N, C-alpha and C positions, 0 to 999 in steps of 0.2 A: 142616269147620267149626272155627273157632278157639274154644276154650273159655277160653283166657287171652289177653288182649291188654294189652300194656304199651307205653305211648307216652311217650317223653321223661321217664322217671322220674328224679327227683333227690332226694337226701337228704344232708344235711350234719350233722356233729356238731362243735360248737365252732368253726364257721366253716370246717371242713375238709370238702370234698365227698367222700363215701364212694361214692355212686352218682351218676353225672354224665351224665345224658342217655341212659339205657338204654331200648331199644325192642326188643320181640320178640313173637311170637305163637306159642302152642302149639296144635297141631291135636288134635282129639278122637282118642283111641286111640293116640297116640304116646308114646314115652318121650323126653322132651325134656331134654337135659342142660345144666346151667350149670356150666362148668368154669373154674377159675382158681386162682391161687396164694392162700395165706392172706392175708386182709386186702384182697382184690380188690373186695369189695362183694357177694359172692354171697349170703350169709345175709341181709344187709339187704334185698336185692332180694326174696327169697322171703318175708321177714317182712312186707314191704309188700304183696305179692300176697295173703297170708293175712289182711291186716287187723290184724296185730299191731303195725305201725308206721304212722304217718301220713306220707305223702310230703310233701316241701316243695313239689314241683311235679310235673306230669305226670298221666297218666291211666291207670288200671288198671281192667280189667273181667274178672270171672270169671263165665263163662256169662252175660254181660251185666249182672252186678251190680257195684256199687261195694263193694270190700271194707271200706271204712270206714262209709259211709252205710247199707249193707245187710249189716252184719256178721253178724247172726243168720242171715239167709238163706244167706250164703256158707258159714258153718260147716256147713250141711246138705249142701252139694255138694262141699266141699273138706275132706279130712282131712290132717293133718300129723304127721310125725315130725321133731321139731326136733333141732338139733345138741346141745343140752343138755336131755336128757329124763330126769328122775328121778321116782321114786314113793316114797311112804312105805315105809321099809325093811321093816316088818312086814306090809305088804299082800301077800296071796297073789295068784297069777295069776288065780284064779277071781274074787276080790273086785275086782281091778282091771278085769277084763272086765265084770263085772256093774255096777260103778260107772259106767264110761264108757258102757255101753249105756243106762243110765238118763238120760243127758244128751240123748238123741235121741228124737223122737216115733215114728220108725219105724226102729229100729236093725237092723243085720244080726244074724242068730242067731249068738251068739258061739261056740256049741259046734262047728259045722262049721268055723268060722274058726280056732278053736284047733287042731282036728284037722289042717286044711290046713297050718298053720304049725308043726306038731310040738310044740304046747304042752300037749296033753292029759295026758301023763304028769307034767307039772309044775303042774297046777292047784292043788295044795295047798302048793306051794313059795312061800316068802316072797321078795319082790323082791330083798332083800339077798343071798339064797343063789343067785340065778341067775347063770350064766356070762355073759360079754359077748355071746356069740352069742344066748343065750336072751333077754337083755334087748332085743336088737335085734329079735328075732322078736315079742316082746311089744309093742314100740313100733309095729311094722308093724300088728299086730292092732288096737291101739288107734286107729291112724290110719284103719283100714278099718271100724271097728265101726259108724260112722254110715252105712254103705253109700254112700260118696261117689262122685261121678263122676270126681273128680280127687284124687290124693294127692301131697303134697309130701314128699320124703325128703331130708333135709339131712345130708350127710356120714354116710351110713348105715353104712359099714363101717370108719370110723376106729377104730383100736384092736383090730380083729379079726385073728385069725391067718389065714393064707392059706386054710385049709380052711373056716373059718367065713365068710370073705369070699365064697368061691365058692358056698357054700350059700345065702348071702343074695342073691347075684346071681340064682340060680335062682328064688328067691321073688319077686323083682321081676318077672322074666319071667312068672311065673304070675299075678301081680297084673294085669299088662297083658293077658294072655290072658283074664282074667275080665272085660274090658271097661272097666277103669279107666285113665284117662290119668295118666301119671306125670311129675312135674316133679322131676328128680333133680339134686341139688347135690353136686358132688364135686371133689376135686383129684387123684384117681387116674386116670391116663390109660388104663390097661388096663380099668378099670371103665367109663369113658365109651365107649371103643371097642367094648367087647362089648355094652353094653346100649342105647345111645342111637340113635334114628333121626336126630336132629339135635342139634347142640351149639352153644350160644352161649359163646364164650370171652370172659370178662370179665377185664380187666386194668386196675387203677387206676381202677375205677369206670366204665369204658367198655367197650363191646363191641368187641373187636379183630377178631372174625370170627364168622360164623354160617353153618353148613353141615352136611352129613352128615359122619360121621367120615371116609369115603373122600374127600369133597370137601376137607376140611381137610388131609388128607395130600397130596392132589394140589397144594394150594397151597404145600406145603413147598418152600423154595428148593432143597433137594437131595432128589432122588428115591432116591438111593443113599447109604448110610452105610458108611464104611470106618473101622474102629477097630483099633488095635494098640498094643503097648508097644514102642517102639524100643530097640534095644540101646545106642544113643548118641543124644544130643540132635540134633534136626534144626533147621536154620535156619528161623526163622519167615518170613523173606523168601522162601525157596524154597517153603515150604508155601503161602503166600498167592499165589504166582505160578502155582499149579496151574490148568489149564484147567477151566472150568465149576464151579469151587469156589464153594459157597454159604456155608460156615462152617467154622471151625476151633475146636475146644475141647480144652483140656488139663485133665486131672484125674488126680491120683495117679499121675503118670508116663505115663498113657495118652493117646494122641492120637485124637480122633474128628473125621472130616472128613465133610461132607455135600456131595454133588455128583452126578455122573453116571458112566456107564461110562467116559467119557473121563478123568474124574478118577481112577478106579481105575487105569487103564493108566498114567497119568502118575505117580502116587505110587509104583507098583511100579518104574517106571524111576528115579525119584528115589532110592528106597531102594537099588537096585542100584548106581547111580552113586556114592552116598555110602558104600557098603559098610556099610550099617546093616541089621541083621536085624529083621524085624517079628515080635515074639513075640505069640502068641494073636491072629493076624490074623483079623478078621471082616468080611465084606462082606454087608450086608443091605439090604432095602428100607426106606424111611423108615416110621416109625410115627407114631401120634398124638402121642407124646412129642416127636418131632423137630419136628412141625408146631407144637406148643404152644410150644416153645422159640423157634422162628423168629418166631412171632406176638408173643410177649411181649417178646422182645428188640428187635423192630422198633419197638414202641411205647414202649420205655424212653427 
């Protein structure tokens, strides 16, 4: 059953379209990702879903409710951790949890929630003294304290170190295991590939693709990625003539090619014929990052 339905959503600022005809549905119990570069329209989309912005056109339903007309009811079924979330610096973790719990007629018990998110030792700590990871955990707790059916997490791990990011991913998986549908906004490919059941790739306000992570990777023009640093420059004409080649990218002296096994054989032949050594040669399967670049470059 779809718990979120978005149809032909449009939103402009100063005459410039930021969201331009976005449509998708989120099924109950899944982690649905919205992936895209900065400025693609991701945050505006989820703010419209949460009733924080009024769409210019289109239709949104959250468990059958209109986020604008039925805003009070929507806040009881949808919790949100927004991209810019700050609390009063002197507020303690306990005070924040108790305050947010008071906003709901039937809130979740914040004590086991704090325990589950590793916040119990920090209950008397002021918000300003929390680390970045602890603030994110508190943001998740506050998004869940109304006992929602759906939670929106917007750029959840931006600014976190790799350890804190992976710990937060485990928390998101625990949230879904507890029966909550997750709408996850991110621009981290690894995060989307690990967590999401399905992903909508938004580029320039439009959906470029919607599929499972594996499905998006299969759509990638090149199933195999070859990367190396050549000992001498290679002629672009020769590279572009390689069989089954999907793309060529140059960065910091390194060449990255997307293609097939036939492309691998051909580039090795080209290197030998040109008497060029391939330093740090890597041959890997395509990733979500490769699929994302293909999709967003195609729509440029």
